[in-house]
N, C-alpha and C positions, 0 to 999 in steps of 0.2 A: 576500399567503396568509400564514397564523400563520406565523413561522419557527421554532417550535416543532412543529408539523408537518409545514415543511419536510426539518428535521434529521432526523424520521422518516422519512419517503416519502425521502429519501437513504440513509440507515443501511441500507435495505430494498435498495435498487439497487446499492449498496454490498458489503451481504449476498453479496444473488446472482449478483455478478460474480466474487467470492473463488469462489462454490462452481463457477461455470464454468470459472474457469481449473484447480481442481483438478480439477475431472472432464474437462478437455481432455490435462493434463497426463496424469493415471491413462492416457487413452484412449491416448497418447502411448507407453503403457506406461515414463513416467519414475518407476520407483519405486526403491525401494534405501533408502538412510540419508540420501542429503540429502537435502533439504525445498524441492525446486524450486516447489512451488507458494505457498510464503511467502515465496520471494524475488521472483518472479514478482509478486505480489499488492501484495507492498510497492513495489519498486520502482515497478512502474507507475501505485499511490495515488502517490509522491513524484511523479513526473510532471505528473500531472492538476494535484494540489497547487503545485507550485513552477510552472504553466502558470497557472496559475489566483489567485495570488497577486505572481507577481513579470512578469505577463506581459500581464493583464486587468485590473489593476487598475482602470484609468480607463475600459473599457467595460461593466464590474460596477456600477459605483459609483452608490450612492441603489438597489441593488437584492439588498437586503437578505439577502430570502426565499432567492435565487436563489444568493446565494453560500451562503449558511447548507446548502442543498441541497447544493450541490456538493464546498466546501469540507470543511465537517464529516461531514454525510449519507455522502455518494457515497465520500468518500476514508476516513472513521473508518469506516465498514462494510467498506470494501476492503481496507483496512491490517487488521495484526494483531501486536500486541507483544505478546499471552499468549500467540498461538501458538508465532514466531519465540520465545519464551522455556521454553518447554513444547520443542519440539524441540530445543532446545539441551540442555536438560538431560536430553532422551533421548544425546543426544548422545552427553552426558558420561556416561553413567550405562553406556551402553554402550562406553568408551572407544574411540569414533569421535574423538577429539581432533582430527586432522586433519580431518574435515568440521565439526567444531565452531570450531576456528581458519578454516576458509573461509568456514563462513554469517555468523560474525560480521567478518567484514573485507568479503565482498560486500555483506551487506544493508545495511552502515553507509557503507560506503564510496561504492555506489550510489548510495544515497539522498542520500547528500551531495555528491557530483560532478552529481546531477541541478539540486540549487537553484545547484550553482556557476554550471555552464554555462548555466543559463535566467538566473542575475545579473545575468552580463558581458554579454549580449544584448541586456540589456531596455531 
């Protein structure tokens, strides 16, 4: 499979996953000022990417299209720095400094912790 096409397909899958997480959390009535859906999507994407890059290197050797589909496409479409930035901007604009700090620390911290844990056990 062409790598460009693999990234394209993976991006679509990741975007649908992100939309599904958002709809699920809205259905669970997790609304309010805190951006739960973006946090969940970004942390789950970090888990997938960490697992792929730190645990599956040998299993995916020579399978460049599959790696591009999963790591670049799915994880890229599933995670979102632009939405994270926009939601943090809104929190700041609305004076929600506590939620802004919590979101920033949780988002960055949780994603780094995922990589650290998987790297230690690799």
